[in-house]
C-alpha positions in Angstrom: 53.5 151.0 -22.5 55.5 150.6 -19.4 58.4 149.9 -21.6 58.3 153.0 -23.5 57.8 155.0 -20.4 61.1 153.3 -18.9 63.0 153.9 -22.0 61.9 157.7 -22.0 62.7 158.0 -18.1 66.0 156.6 -18.8 66.8 158.9 -21.6 65.6 162.1 -19.7 68.2 161.1 -16.9 71.3 160.4 -19.1 70.6 163.2 -22.0 71.4 166.2 -19.7 74.7 164.5 -18.7 76.0 163.8 -22.0 75.1 167.3 -23.4 76.6 169.3 -20.5 79.7 167.1 -20.3 80.7 167.8 -24.0 83.6 170.1 -25.1 81.0 172.1 -27.2 79.4 173.3 -23.7 82.8 174.9 -22.8 82.2 178.8 -21.8 83.7 181.5 -23.4 86.3 182.0 -20.8 87.6 178.2 -21.1 88.3 178.4 -24.6 91.9 178.5 -25.6 93.3 181.3 -27.9 94.6 180.5 -31.4 98.2 181.6 -30.3 97.8 179.1 -27.3 97.1 176.3 -29.7 100.0 177.3 -31.9 102.5 177.5 -28.7 101.1 173.8 -27.8 101.6 172.6 -31.3 105.2 174.1 -31.1 105.8 172.6 -27.8 104.7 169.1 -29.0 106.9 169.3 -32.1 104.1 169.3 -34.6 105.6 172.6 -36.1 109.1 173.9 -36.4 110.3 177.1 -35.2 110.1 178.9 -38.5 106.6 178.1 -39.1 105.7 178.9 -35.4 107.0 182.6 -36.0 105.2 182.7 -39.2 102.0 181.7 -38.1 102.4 183.7 -34.9 103.1 186.9 -36.9 99.9 186.2 -39.1 97.8 185.7 -35.8 99.0 188.8 -34.0 98.3 191.3 -37.1 
């Protein structure tokens, strides 16, 4: 019985840190816009200039 209690205690201590540390728990203000993500992809070379401008126009409509 003490073993189960010990496991439960450990889970109750660790679980909140895992939940609140996850990216899903980001507040609305911390999220990047789609245009920001697009700019980052362009800066990293994942997309070329033509694709960047095309997708940016689609997002800004």
